[in-house]
N, CA, C and O of each residue as an XYZ file, in Angstrom:
580
protein
N     110.529     96.130     87.063
C     110.283     97.474     87.072
C     108.615     97.946     86.536
O     108.186     98.457     85.502
N     108.272     97.695     87.227
C     106.181     98.425     87.087
C     106.656    100.391     87.098
O     107.215    101.128     87.910
N     105.906    100.612     85.394
C     105.688    101.922     85.431
C     104.943    102.122     84.865
O     104.364    101.104     84.487
N     104.211    103.756     84.233
C     103.430    103.458     83.837
C     101.775    103.648     84.866
O     101.575    103.491     86.071
N     100.611    104.135     83.456
C      99.706    104.339     84.314
C      98.500    103.728     83.402
O      98.629    104.122     82.242
N      97.369    102.886     83.579
C      97.046    102.503     83.013
C      95.071    102.577     83.511
O      94.666    102.154     84.593
N      94.388    103.039     82.711
C      92.617    103.606     82.706
C      92.036    102.019     83.047
O      92.501    101.196     82.259
N      91.282    101.552     83.884
C      90.814    100.361     83.755
C      89.044    100.818     85.064
O      88.674    101.708     85.829
N      88.449     99.195     84.402
C      87.226     98.839     85.844
C      87.414     97.963     86.295
O      88.271     97.102     86.096
N      86.419     98.076     87.162
C      85.795     96.595     87.790
C      84.942     96.056     87.665
O      83.938     96.704     87.371
N      84.837     94.785     87.788
C      83.504     94.600     87.141
C      82.820     93.714     87.866
O      83.132     92.615     88.326
N      81.640     94.481     87.911
C      80.283     93.495     89.560
C      80.399     92.590     90.170
O      79.499     92.099     90.851
N      82.551     91.779     89.973
C      81.916     90.527     90.727
C      83.753     90.694     91.703
O      84.484     89.878     92.264
N      83.841     92.533     91.392
C      85.240     92.922     91.893
C      86.811     92.354     91.069
O      88.005     92.448     91.354
N      86.264     91.933     90.282
C      87.984     91.662     89.209
C      88.256     92.797     88.160
O      87.568     93.206     87.225
N      89.101     93.051     88.480
C      89.993     93.977     87.638
C      91.007     92.836     86.833
O      91.324     91.654     86.965
N      91.352     94.202     85.746
C      92.280     92.915     84.434
C      93.625     93.714     84.818
O      93.573     94.943     84.764
N      94.703     93.154     85.164
C      95.519     93.942     85.502
C      96.412     94.230     84.219
O      96.919     93.238     83.698
N      96.587     95.094     83.823
C      97.566     95.321     82.518
C      99.107     93.913     82.160
O     100.015     93.447     82.847
N      98.652     93.739     80.802
C      99.664     93.014     80.618
C     100.855     93.286     80.909
O     101.501     92.543     81.647
N     101.318     94.295     80.433
C     102.927     94.401     81.032
C     103.509     94.619     82.410
O     104.665     94.790     82.798
N     102.011     94.541     83.202
C     102.229     94.152     84.720
C     102.401     92.771     85.471
O     102.959     92.436     86.516
N     101.583     92.023     84.354
C     101.037     90.554     85.168
C     102.601     89.652     84.985
O     102.962     89.057     86.000
N     103.326     89.565     83.995
C     104.360     88.776     83.805
C     105.485     89.325     85.004
O     106.050     88.275     85.308
N     105.932     90.120     85.610
C     106.294     90.838     86.809
C     105.992     90.127     88.236
O     106.607     89.357     88.974
N     104.373     90.959     88.254
C     103.607     90.209     89.373
C     103.592     89.488     89.515
O     103.436     89.086     90.668
N     103.743     88.631     88.442
C     104.121     87.015     88.810
C     102.792     85.558     89.176
O     101.676     85.623     88.661
N     103.010     84.919     89.676
C     101.163     84.499     89.665
C     100.578     84.550     91.293
O      99.398     84.762     91.573
N     101.583     84.326     92.211
C     101.326     85.124     93.315
C     102.297     85.748     93.855
O     103.527     85.700     93.860
N     100.648     86.941     94.764
C     101.045     88.098     95.500
C     100.272     89.144     96.290
O      99.056     88.958     96.258
N     100.494     89.717     96.672
C      99.730     90.415     97.816
C      98.963     91.407     97.730
O      99.517     92.239     97.010
N      98.052     91.740     98.055
C      97.257     93.210     98.010
C      96.960     93.320    100.013
O      96.659     92.633    100.989
N      97.244     94.411     99.682
C      97.054     95.791    100.859
C      96.786     97.146    100.449
O      96.796     97.614     99.311
N      96.497     97.809    101.763
C      96.120     98.719    102.549
C      96.985     99.438    102.030
O      97.968     99.314    102.760
N      97.413    100.641    100.583
C      98.481    101.198    100.485
C      98.458    102.769    101.734
O      98.204    102.897    102.932
N      98.765    103.462    100.912
C      99.234    105.026    101.604
C      97.532    105.565    100.664
O      96.736    104.968     99.940
N      97.637    106.923    101.188
C      97.058    108.198    100.217
C      95.719    107.660     99.449
O      95.359    107.845     98.286
N      95.147    106.972    100.452
C      93.714    106.081     99.778
C      93.907    105.046     97.984
O      93.268    105.059     96.931
N      94.989    104.371     98.429
C      94.753    103.436     97.644
C      95.110    102.116     98.062
O      95.069    101.788     99.248
N      95.590    101.053     96.793
C      95.701    100.116     97.763
C      96.967    100.039     96.743
O      97.325    100.828     95.868
N      97.693     98.390     97.319
C      99.499     98.281     97.333
C      99.216     96.996     96.367
O      98.369     96.161     96.686
N      99.981     96.891     95.163
C     100.156     95.811     95.340
C     101.390     95.121     95.205
O     102.285     95.833     94.751
N     101.842     93.449     95.571
C     103.446     93.533     95.836
C     103.619     92.104     94.830
O     102.586     91.509     94.522
N     104.533     91.752     94.495
C     105.065     90.695     93.959
C     105.858     89.915     95.459
O     106.691     90.435     96.203
N     105.115     88.213     95.565
C     106.114     87.874     96.275
C     107.261     88.411     96.975
O     107.501     88.907     98.076
N     108.041     88.041     95.622
C     109.179     88.621     96.361
C     109.558     90.119     96.887
O     110.735     90.052     97.241
N     109.152     91.208     97.053
C     109.117     92.458     97.118
C     108.605     92.209     98.675
O     109.198     92.507     99.712
N     107.195     91.509     98.496
C     106.522     90.999    100.066
C     107.400     90.691    100.711
O     107.655     91.167    101.817
N     108.047     89.804    100.115
C     109.792     89.221    100.992
C     109.999     90.060    101.896
O     109.590     90.082    103.057
N     110.577     90.679    101.399
C     111.978     92.133    101.755
C     110.947     92.931    102.539
O     111.107     92.874    103.758
N     109.695     93.827    102.011
C     109.775     94.559    102.722
C     109.719     94.247    104.213
O     110.424     94.696    105.115
N     108.092     92.827    104.290
C     108.568     92.228    105.791
C     109.347     92.391    106.563
O     109.037     92.934    107.624
N     111.035     91.855    106.236
C     112.223     91.342    106.870
C     112.473     93.243    106.546
O     113.455     93.566    107.215
N     112.099     94.074    106.032
C     112.587     95.370    106.714
C     111.803     95.415    107.244
O     112.260     94.671    108.112
N     110.355     95.762    107.789
C     109.311     95.576    108.628
C     109.438     95.415    110.049
O     108.990     95.934    111.071
N     110.348     94.350    109.664
C     110.725     93.075    110.907
C     111.617     94.233    111.873
O     111.369     94.414    113.065
N     112.372     94.746    111.338
C     113.106     95.592    112.312
C     112.629     96.864    112.465
O     113.371     97.591    111.805
N     111.572     97.662    113.119
C     110.434     98.575    113.268
C     110.469     98.030    115.043
O     109.954     96.996    115.469
N     111.191     99.013    115.813
C     110.975     98.233    116.756
C     108.952     98.133    117.566
O     107.845     98.655    117.426
N     109.570     97.231    118.260
C     108.007     96.507    118.491
C     107.665     97.573    119.751
O     106.509     97.903    120.013
N     108.809     98.051    120.474
C     108.140     99.357    121.758
C     107.410    100.576    121.125
O     106.738    101.391    121.757
N     107.610    100.580    119.956
C     107.085    101.981    119.431
C     105.563    100.980    119.023
O     105.347     99.789    118.799
N     104.458    102.664    119.107
C     103.044    102.459    118.867
C     102.937    102.654    117.779
O     102.336    101.731    117.228
N     103.372    103.815    116.807
C     102.840    103.854    115.281
C     103.896    102.090    114.575
O     103.385    101.653    113.543
N     104.690    101.567    114.900
C     105.300    100.884    114.023
C     104.467     99.821    114.745
O     104.045     99.171    113.788
N     104.131     99.431    115.493
C     102.938     98.542    115.762
C     101.747     98.890    115.180
O     101.456     98.053    114.326
N     100.965     99.731    115.269
C     100.203     99.477    114.606
C      99.453     99.809    112.961
O      98.379     99.696    112.371
N     101.277    100.426    112.693
C     100.863    100.440    111.036
C     101.726     99.186    110.396
O     101.708     99.147    109.166
N     102.387     98.282    110.988
C     102.573     96.705    111.111
C     101.324     95.865    111.247
O     101.207     95.001    110.378
N     100.356     95.936    112.162
C      99.092     95.764    112.687
C      98.281     95.984    111.194
O      97.641     95.009    110.800
N      98.277     97.422    110.201
C      97.588     97.716    109.430
C      97.942     96.777    108.412
O      97.175     95.965    107.893
N      98.607     96.866    108.274
C      99.491     96.793    106.703
C      98.897     95.117    106.563
O      98.078     94.685    105.752
N      99.750     94.259    107.838
C      99.636     92.410    107.894
C      97.989     92.257    107.468
O      97.462     91.929    106.405
N      97.229     92.782    109.245
C      96.399     92.284    108.748
C      94.667     92.375    107.817
O      93.505     91.970    107.808
N      95.796     93.341    107.068
C      93.942     93.654    105.734
C      94.816     93.036    104.778
O      94.303     93.200    103.671
N      96.106     92.280    104.664
C      96.807     92.410    103.424
C      96.139     90.924    103.029
O      95.915     90.257    104.040
N      95.794     90.301    101.842
C      95.315     89.450    101.374
C      96.063     88.110    100.263
O      94.925     87.872     99.859
N      96.426     87.687     99.933
C      96.995     86.836     99.054
C      96.305     86.744     97.422
O      95.310     86.077     97.138
N      96.786     87.250     96.846
C      96.175     86.625     95.365
C      96.506     86.532     94.362
O      97.564     87.122     94.143
N      95.778     85.672     92.982
C      95.874     85.421     92.070
C      95.353     86.002     90.583
O      94.393     86.669     90.197
N      96.132     85.586     90.174
C      95.705     86.271     88.696
C      94.682     84.949     87.887
O      94.775     83.847     88.428
N      94.094     85.010     87.107
C      92.828     83.386     86.602
C      93.326     83.888     85.158
O      94.020     84.858     84.849
N      92.910     83.192     84.623
C      94.084     82.542     83.290
C      93.096     83.750     81.822
O      93.020     83.357     80.657
N      92.432     85.245     82.323
C      92.537     86.340     81.956
C      92.899     87.305     82.392
O      92.052     88.198     82.416
N      94.237     87.627     82.928
C      94.629     88.307     83.598
C      93.892     89.001     84.778
O      94.248     90.079     85.253
N      92.782     88.240     85.219
C      92.216     89.091     86.603
C      92.104     89.081     87.498
O      92.207     87.868     87.680
N      91.833     89.763     89.080
C      92.502     89.659     90.584
C      91.405     90.023     90.796
O      90.981     91.067     90.299
N      90.608     89.181     91.660
C      89.529     89.733     92.981
C      90.192     91.127     93.578
O      91.411     91.147     93.750
N      89.426     92.250     93.884
C      89.378     92.814     95.062
C      88.218     92.190     96.133
O      87.267     91.495     95.776
N      88.473     92.539     97.331
C      88.477     91.987     98.802
C      87.670     93.327     98.757
O      88.094     94.429     98.409
N      86.288     92.958     99.228
C      85.342     93.800     99.489
C      85.757     95.211    100.402
O      85.277     96.318    100.159
N      86.730     94.939    101.477
C      87.308     96.078    102.360
C      88.387     96.507    102.209
O      89.057     97.163    103.006
N      88.703     96.079    100.904
C      89.780     96.671     99.767
C      89.091     97.695     99.134
O      89.469     98.863     99.218
N      87.895     97.278     98.368
C      87.667     98.190     97.541
C      87.339     99.677     98.523
O      87.907    100.769     98.553
N      86.190     99.137     99.250
C      85.730     99.776     99.990
C      86.899    101.249    101.438
O      86.710    102.231    102.156
N      88.096    100.202    100.927
C      89.213    101.227    102.142
C      89.584    102.286    101.313
O      89.497    103.447    101.713
N      90.164    101.881     99.715
C      90.258    102.698     98.526
C      89.166    103.360     97.641
O      89.498    103.980     96.631
N      87.347    103.180     98.161
C      87.077    104.117     97.784
C      87.035    103.827     96.613
O      86.646    104.652     95.786
N      87.482    102.405     96.219
C      86.834    101.931     94.610
C      85.472    101.473     94.135
O      84.635    100.764     94.692
N      85.475    101.851     93.387
C      83.536    101.690     92.670
C      83.770    101.272     91.338
O      83.591    100.058     91.244
N      84.131    101.854     90.173
C      84.054    101.300     88.959
C      85.561    101.024     88.091
O      86.190    100.055     87.667
N      85.692    102.485     88.123
C      87.085    102.985     87.461
C      87.724    103.258     88.477
O      87.400    103.582     89.619
N      89.160    103.014     87.693
C      90.150    102.288     88.284
C      91.014    102.678     87.960
O      90.891    102.938     86.763
N      92.419    103.042     88.492
C      93.632    103.916     87.657
C      95.169    102.663     88.370
O      95.506    102.614     89.553
N      95.588    102.109     87.604
C      96.472    101.251     87.783
C      97.319    101.588     87.848
O      97.179    102.401     86.935
N      98.826    101.824     88.340
C      99.800    102.389     88.631
C     101.300    102.352     88.781
O     101.831    102.810     89.793
N     101.965    101.841     87.839
C     103.571    100.980     88.118
C     104.251    101.806     89.488
O     104.344    103.028     89.376
N     104.522    101.440     90.221
C     105.209    102.220     90.773
C     106.657    101.509     92.144
O     106.792    101.147     93.313
N     107.411    101.716     90.832
C     108.786    100.855     90.504
C     108.425     99.413     91.428
O     108.152     98.371     90.832
N     108.453     99.474     92.797
C     108.213     97.964     92.579
C     107.281     97.105     93.290
O     107.447     96.026     93.860
N     106.258     97.844     93.119
C     104.502     97.376     93.128
C     103.844     98.179     91.503
O     104.175     98.582     90.388
N     102.708     98.001     92.443
C     101.161     98.398     91.834
C     100.804     98.984     92.341
O     100.820     98.398     93.423
N     100.139    100.418     92.601
C      98.820    101.284     93.801
C      97.802    101.110     92.689
O      98.112    101.031     91.500
N      96.124    101.038     93.331
C      95.433    100.631     92.551
C      94.513    101.994     92.877
O      93.919    101.819     93.941
N      94.347    102.725     92.543
C      93.584    103.661     92.833
C      91.290    104.174     92.685
O      90.643    103.569     91.829
N      90.915    104.715     93.157
C      89.953    105.313     92.409
C      90.298    106.075     91.295
O      91.292    106.790     91.424
N      89.332    106.093     89.557
C      90.375    106.816     88.781
C      89.934    108.278     89.629
O      90.805    109.133     89.465
N      89.000    108.663     90.331
C      88.842    110.393     90.771
C      89.346    110.307     91.832
O      90.127    111.224     91.578
N      89.630    110.018     92.867
C      90.792    110.126     93.772
C      92.075    110.518     93.368
O      92.629    111.570     93.686
N      92.789    109.116     92.238
C      93.890    109.554     91.532
C      94.429    111.085     90.555
O      95.290    111.964     90.515
N      93.073    110.527     89.815
C      92.549    112.218     89.293
C      93.375    114.155     90.063
O      94.145    115.038     89.686
N      92.640    113.867     91.081
C      92.631    115.137     92.435
C      94.210    114.777     92.893
O      94.969    115.716     92.654
N      94.824    113.661     93.473
C      96.034    113.615     93.947
C      96.851    114.362     92.599
O      97.344    115.477     92.769
N      96.949    113.723     91.357
C      97.578    113.821     91.048
C      97.551    115.420     90.813
O      98.605    116.023     91.018
N      96.652    115.989     90.485
C      96.573    117.210     90.211
C      96.711    118.488     90.797
O      96.558    119.570     90.231
N      97.104    118.212     92.336
C      97.331    118.816     93.258
C      99.214    117.884     93.939
O      99.849    118.369     94.875
N      99.666    116.631     93.193
C     101.038    117.456     93.138
C     101.549    117.355     91.696
O     102.726    117.026     91.546
N     100.930    117.556     90.815
C     102.114    117.704     89.669
C     102.725    119.386     89.522
O     103.778    119.868     89.104
N     101.807    119.795     89.941
C     102.152    121.300     89.884
C     103.343    121.486     90.993
O     103.500    122.694     90.817
N     104.298    121.152     92.014
C     105.031    121.008     92.370
C     105.935    119.318     93.119
O     106.302    118.852     94.198
N     105.894    118.937     91.475
C     106.500    118.169     91.326
C     108.539    118.313     91.029
O     109.236    117.299     91.016
N     108.781    118.899     90.946
C     109.574    119.700     90.613
C     110.568    120.398     92.334
O     111.784    120.388     92.529
N     109.287    120.987     93.408
C     110.309    120.663     94.594
C     110.123    119.641     95.497
O     110.780    119.591     96.536
N     109.261    118.789     95.191
C     109.312    117.434     95.808
C     110.675    116.625     95.394
O     111.302    115.856     96.123
N     110.964    116.972     94.107
C     112.147    116.504     93.931
C     113.485    117.105     94.819
O     114.434    116.651     95.458
N     113.020    118.193     94.498
C     114.095    118.671     94.876
C     114.471    118.097     97.113
O     115.433    117.702     97.773
N     113.535    118.310     97.275
C     113.047    117.951     99.015
C     113.421    116.449     99.232
O     113.910    115.939    100.240
N     113.169    116.017     98.364
C     113.393    114.898     98.363
C     115.105    113.842     98.039
O     115.512    112.735     98.390
N     115.719    115.141     97.083
C     117.218    114.526     97.151
C     118.168    115.456     98.193
O     119.272    115.212     98.680
N     117.202    116.721     98.343
C     117.752    116.744     99.671
C     117.887    116.428    100.852
O     118.563    117.105    101.627
N     117.165    115.165    101.250
C     116.888    114.744    102.131
C     117.814    113.252    102.306
O     118.317    112.455    103.099
N     117.614    113.550    101.096
C     118.704    111.414    100.535
C     120.571    112.011    101.271
O     121.435    111.627    102.059
N     120.288    113.098    100.359
C     121.780    113.616    100.394
C     122.639    113.983    101.598
O     123.811    114.324    101.444
N     121.664    113.870    103.621
C     121.637    114.430    104.455
C     121.557    112.695    105.384
O     121.934    112.571    106.549
N     120.982    111.513    104.521
C     121.329    109.958    105.159
C     122.624    109.664    104.737
O     123.147    108.594    105.050
């Protein structure tokens, strides 16, 4: 399980050092793609396969389902770690997430999220004060299912 947050920088070649605690969980092959809330999602290969199977169940006739899958899969890129534990983040992915130099690498249970440090700080400031309200709504919604 991916947990915690780590501050890192991206070098001039678009390489990011993945925190040592995440490397073993991530494995040798992984997928990086557009995330939500202006970040990138990084999935271990097995988690990506599980997600793909779930997304197959979305109705082909639903416009939003088609659009979501098109974006998620067309922007996905297979990644590998080099011997120094670095991954290359393609320019189109960096542009989407507005990543320049300073990043936050966030563990979110089954995936890693990569954020521009500035965007992460703003996002976290906005949601931190409503953490308990968010939790209450999530639990209420779960109970209804």
